[in-house]
Each structure stands twice: as structure tokens, then as C-alpha cells.
VOBA-226173 format. One record per residue (C-alpha): residue in one letter; x, y, z. Coordinates in nm, 3 decimals. Example, Ala and Ser with C-alpha at 12.3 -4.5 7.8 and 13.67 -1.06 7.14 Angstrom:
{residu=A; c1=1.230; c2=-0.450; c3=0.780}
{residu=S; c1=1.367; c2=-0.106; c3=0.714}
END
This chain:
{residu=M; c1=-3.118; c2=2.595; c3=-2.502}
{residu=G; c1=-3.101; c2=2.960; c3=-2.416}
{residu=V; c1=-3.248; c2=3.067; c3=-2.738}
{residu=A; c1=-3.537; c2=2.808; c3=-2.701}
{residu=S; c1=-3.630; c2=2.961; c3=-2.363}
{residu=V; c1=-3.650; c2=3.304; c3=-2.519}
{residu=V; c1=-3.883; c2=3.166; c3=-2.779}
{residu=N; c1=-4.096; c2=3.009; c3=-2.521}
{residu=W; c1=-4.095; c2=3.334; c3=-2.314}
{residu=V; c1=-4.262; c2=3.544; c3=-2.574}
{residu=G; c1=-4.579; c2=3.319; c3=-2.513}
{residu=G; c1=-4.636; c2=3.459; c3=-2.172}
{residu=L; c1=-4.460; c2=3.797; c3=-2.165}
{residu=L; c1=-4.608; c2=4.083; c3=-1.984}
{residu=G; c1=-4.981; c2=3.977; c3=-2.040}
{residu=G; c1=-4.955; c2=4.072; c3=-2.399}
{residu=S; c1=-5.117; c2=3.878; c3=-2.690}
{residu=K; c1=-5.015; c2=3.720; c3=-3.012}
{residu=P; c1=-5.059; c2=3.952; c3=-3.309}
{residu=A; c1=-5.380; c2=3.942; c3=-3.489}
{residu=A; c1=-5.390; c2=3.775; c3=-3.844}
{residu=S; c1=-5.532; c2=4.085; c3=-3.986}
{residu=S; c1=-5.282; c2=4.331; c3=-4.147}
{residu=S; c1=-5.505; c2=4.648; c3=-4.056}
{residu=V; c1=-5.452; c2=4.821; c3=-3.729}
{residu=S; c1=-5.726; c2=5.010; c3=-3.550}
{residu=H; c1=-5.714; c2=5.179; c3=-3.226}
{residu=T; c1=-6.026; c2=5.130; c3=-2.992}
{residu=P; c1=-6.078; c2=5.405; c3=-2.731}
{residu=G; c1=-5.994; c2=5.269; c3=-2.388}
{residu=V; c1=-5.769; c2=5.001; c3=-2.540}
{residu=P; c1=-5.394; c2=5.063; c3=-2.528}
{residu=G; c1=-5.242; c2=5.160; c3=-2.875}
{residu=P; c1=-4.901; c2=5.103; c3=-3.009}
{residu=C; c1=-4.598; c2=5.233; c3=-2.808}
{residu=N; c1=-4.397; c2=5.528; c3=-2.933}
{residu=P; c1=-4.036; c2=5.375; c3=-2.981}
{residu=A; c1=-3.891; c2=5.691; c3=-2.829}
{residu=Q; c1=-4.066; c2=5.599; c3=-2.505}
{residu=I; c1=-3.918; c2=5.241; c3=-2.488}
{residu=S; c1=-3.604; c2=5.176; c3=-2.298}
{residu=V; c1=-3.406; c2=4.861; c3=-2.354}
{residu=L; c1=-3.133; c2=4.782; c3=-2.108}
{residu=A; c1=-2.875; c2=4.516; c3=-2.197}
{residu=V; c1=-2.730; c2=4.294; c3=-1.912}
{residu=V; c1=-2.441; c2=4.050; c3=-1.897}
{residu=G; c1=-2.406; c2=3.848; c3=-1.584}
{residu=D; c1=-2.456; c2=3.520; c3=-1.404}
{residu=G; c1=-2.831; c2=3.512; c3=-1.475}
{residu=A; c1=-2.938; c2=3.678; c3=-1.148}
{residu=K; c1=-2.711; c2=3.987; c3=-1.147}
{residu=P; c1=-2.487; c2=4.187; c3=-1.367}
{residu=Q; c1=-2.127; c2=4.086; c3=-1.386}
{residu=S; c1=-1.828; c2=4.232; c3=-1.581}
{residu=V; c1=-1.548; c2=3.974; c3=-1.545}
{residu=F; c1=-1.584; c2=3.604; c3=-1.612}
{residu=A; c1=-1.347; c2=3.333; c3=-1.488}
{residu=A; c1=-1.208; c2=3.087; c3=-1.754}
{residu=G; c1=-1.470; c2=2.819; c3=-1.826}
{residu=T; c1=-1.759; c2=3.029; c3=-1.705}
{residu=N; c1=-2.032; c2=3.115; c3=-1.970}
{residu=P; c1=-2.182; c2=3.471; c3=-1.956}
{residu=K; c1=-2.557; c2=3.491; c3=-1.948}
{residu=M; c1=-2.718; c2=3.778; c3=-2.121}
{residu=W; c1=-3.074; c2=3.927; c3=-2.121}
{residu=F; c1=-3.242; c2=4.267; c3=-2.142}
{residu=T; c1=-3.514; c2=4.458; c3=-1.940}
{residu=I; c1=-3.767; c2=4.660; c3=-2.133}
{residu=T; c1=-3.944; c2=4.958; c3=-1.989}
{residu=N; c1=-4.215; c2=5.186; c3=-2.118}
{residu=T; c1=-4.109; c2=5.534; c3=-2.011}
{residu=G; c1=-4.435; c2=5.689; c3=-2.130}
{residu=T; c1=-4.728; c2=5.762; c3=-1.904}
{residu=D; c1=-4.977; c2=5.536; c3=-2.068}
{residu=A; c1=-4.994; c2=5.145; c3=-2.124}
{residu=C; c1=-4.906; c2=5.065; c3=-2.478}
{residu=N; c1=-4.845; c2=4.760; c3=-2.714}
{residu=F; c1=-4.497; c2=4.675; c3=-2.844}
{residu=A; c1=-4.363; c2=4.397; c3=-3.050}
{residu=V; c1=-4.097; c2=4.222; c3=-2.833}
{residu=G; c1=-4.098; c2=3.867; c3=-2.996}
{residu=T; c1=-3.778; c2=3.673; c3=-3.091}
{residu=D; c1=-3.842; c2=3.794; c3=-3.443}
{residu=V; c1=-3.750; c2=4.139; c3=-3.347}
{residu=Q; c1=-3.476; c2=4.079; c3=-3.091}
{residu=N; c1=-3.118; c2=4.105; c3=-3.185}
{residu=Y; c1=-2.822; c2=4.024; c3=-2.951}
{residu=K; c1=-2.485; c2=4.122; c3=-3.087}
{residu=I; c1=-2.151; c2=4.066; c3=-2.915}
{residu=T; c1=-1.848; c2=4.257; c3=-3.060}
{residu=S; c1=-1.482; c2=4.289; c3=-3.004}
{residu=G; c1=-1.345; c2=4.607; c3=-3.152}
{residu=P; c1=-1.501; c2=4.649; c3=-3.494}
{residu=E; c1=-1.580; c2=4.277; c3=-3.534}
{residu=T; c1=-1.899; c2=4.103; c3=-3.479}
{residu=I; c1=-1.817; c2=3.784; c3=-3.273}
{residu=W; c1=-2.168; c2=3.653; c3=-3.205}
{residu=N; c1=-2.509; c2=3.738; c3=-3.334}
{residu=N; c1=-2.833; c2=3.556; c3=-3.247}
{residu=A; c1=-2.948; c2=3.592; c3=-3.609}
{residu=N; c1=-2.704; c2=3.310; c3=-3.679}
{residu=C; c1=-2.881; c2=3.085; c3=-3.434}
{residu=L; c1=-3.057; c2=2.812; c3=-3.626}
{residu=G; c1=-3.429; c2=2.779; c3=-3.505}
{residu=S; c1=-3.755; c2=2.937; c3=-3.526}
{residu=T; c1=-3.858; c2=3.281; c3=-3.411}
{residu=S; c1=-4.186; c2=3.397; c3=-3.280}
{residu=P; c1=-4.372; c2=3.730; c3=-3.331}
{residu=Y; c1=-4.512; c2=3.860; c3=-3.000}
{residu=T; c1=-4.674; c2=4.192; c3=-2.896}
{residu=A; c1=-4.671; c2=4.278; c3=-2.529}
{residu=L; c1=-4.869; c2=4.512; c3=-2.327}
{residu=L; c1=-4.613; c2=4.744; c3=-2.151}
{residu=Q; c1=-4.733; c2=4.926; c3=-1.834}
{residu=P; c1=-4.567; c2=5.266; c3=-1.764}
{residu=G; c1=-4.255; c2=5.253; c3=-1.550}
{residu=V; c1=-4.243; c2=4.882; c3=-1.516}
{residu=A; c1=-3.904; c2=4.730; c3=-1.622}
{residu=T; c1=-3.952; c2=4.368; c3=-1.728}
{residu=P; c1=-3.658; c2=4.132; c3=-1.771}
{residu=A; c1=-3.636; c2=3.871; c3=-2.056}
{residu=P; c1=-3.506; c2=3.525; c3=-1.997}
{residu=T; c1=-3.136; c2=3.475; c3=-2.010}
{residu=I; c1=-2.949; c2=3.344; c3=-2.314}
{residu=T; c1=-2.623; c2=3.159; c3=-2.224}
{residu=W; c1=-2.337; c2=3.255; c3=-2.462}
{residu=E; c1=-2.090; c2=2.944; c3=-2.495}
{residu=R; c1=-1.803; c2=3.157; c3=-2.577}
{residu=V; c1=-1.813; c2=3.083; c3=-2.935}
{residu=R; c1=-1.822; c2=3.268; c3=-3.266}
{residu=S; c1=-2.139; c2=3.257; c3=-3.461}
{residu=S; c1=-2.177; c2=3.200; c3=-3.845}
{residu=A; c1=-2.438; c2=3.112; c3=-4.107}
{residu=T; c1=-2.410; c2=2.758; c3=-3.971}
{residu=G; c1=-2.520; c2=2.826; c3=-3.608}
{residu=C; c1=-2.426; c2=2.986; c3=-3.286}
{residu=D; c1=-2.321; c2=2.725; c3=-3.041}
{residu=K; c1=-2.073; c2=2.451; c3=-2.970}
{residu=A; c1=-2.317; c2=2.192; c3=-3.095}
{residu=S; c1=-2.309; c2=2.349; c3=-3.441}
{residu=G; c1=-1.924; c2=2.342; c3=-3.433}
{residu=Q; c1=-1.844; c2=2.705; c3=-3.389}
{residu=S; c1=-1.497; c2=2.811; c3=-3.303}
{residu=T; c1=-1.405; c2=2.922; c3=-2.939}
{residu=V; c1=-1.323; c2=3.288; c3=-2.877}
{residu=T; c1=-1.023; c2=3.423; c3=-2.701}
{residu=G; c1=-1.027; c2=3.454; c3=-2.323}
{residu=G; c1=-0.745; c2=3.562; c3=-2.111}
{residu=G; c1=-0.866; c2=3.926; c3=-2.031}
{residu=A; c1=-1.032; c2=3.975; c3=-2.383}
{residu=S; c1=-1.270; c2=4.252; c3=-2.390}
{residu=Y; c1=-1.619; c2=4.203; c3=-2.548}
{residu=H; c1=-1.935; c2=4.432; c3=-2.593}
{residu=L; c1=-2.310; c2=4.334; c3=-2.592}
{residu=Q; c1=-2.574; c2=4.545; c3=-2.742}
{residu=V; c1=-2.930; c2=4.434; c3=-2.771}
{residu=T; c1=-3.196; c2=4.569; c3=-3.010}
{residu=V; c1=-3.563; c2=4.512; c3=-2.971}
{residu=N; c1=-3.801; c2=4.617; c3=-3.241}
{residu=G; c1=-3.570; c2=4.882; c3=-3.368}
{residu=V; c1=-3.497; c2=5.023; c3=-3.000}
{residu=K; c1=-3.111; c2=4.987; c3=-2.933}
{residu=S; c1=-2.980; c2=4.920; c3=-2.567}
{residu=N; c1=-2.684; c2=5.055; c3=-2.391}
{residu=D; c1=-2.350; c2=4.901; c3=-2.479}
{residu=V; c1=-2.219; c2=4.660; c3=-2.205}
{residu=Q; c1=-1.851; c2=4.582; c3=-2.191}
{residu=F; c1=-1.726; c2=4.254; c3=-2.019}
{residu=I; c1=-1.402; c2=4.054; c3=-1.989}
{residu=L; c1=-1.347; c2=3.692; c3=-2.053}
{residu=N; c1=-1.062; c2=3.540; c3=-1.851}
END
């Protein structure tokens, strides 16, 4: 359900527009051009859906999201759709969960990013399961991960721009 909300989110994000069917790109004077990826900041967040949190009680499913900010001085367009978003949870060197394993459709989307405006994405709930080629949730039969003080890390990549690494603990 969290993945579906992200797919729906791209339809209204930041006043952007769906990409044009044409494969040629032109820049019209006065119309924002593409963002320089070096001027895009992605901040990964793990929490309760409203605020960051680093420790989760047994039975509490972490929510994750990101905020994206244009750190440049001019408005610009940047692809932010679910087709260019990657959420990855690791523990040590092992990938535990990756939204690329989630079965379902993705949507391309280009957003108009205003300078200095941090815009949050909708939350995704992680059901404390591993992901695999057969899915990424309990309904697809994925195995439960270890709690009891186990440490995990989240990193989000949006259109090639990597976020910070966020550590959190599952009890």
C-alpha cells in the first residue's frame, strides 16, 4: 500500500508535469531547464511518518520517505517518478530490502523544483521483511527480519542522486 501511494504521489508532485512523448529536449527561454544533479539534495528519513525516529519497538513498522531540494538558485525540472526512485535497506554488507523487488507498476514523472524548497515524498511502510524477486511485503510471503536490537541502514537514490545513510534499530 505504501508503494501504491508513492506511485500516486508522482501525479501531483511539486506542480511538475508528466514527461512529453517526444524524445527531443529543447529549452525555451524563460522556461526552467533540467536540474544539474549536483544541485539536487536527497535526504532519506526513517520514522513514524511524521518525524524521524531511530529506534522502533517490537511490532512497530518503520516508515521511510525522502525530501528533495533544489540547492541551486533557479527553478529547474528533475525526474522524480517511481521509475527513478530506489529505497535500499541494508544490514552490514547485505541488502535486506529493495523497492526494486516490489511487484507493481512504476511511473515516470518530472517535477518543477523551486530553489531552496525541501519537498517530502509520501511515506512507504516497511513491514520488517526481506525482499526478493517474488515481492517485498508480507502478502508476497517474504521472510521476517531480525529485531531485538538489530541495526539497519536506509539509503534512497532519486534519478541517480544518492541520499545520506540513515541508521535505525529494530527491537
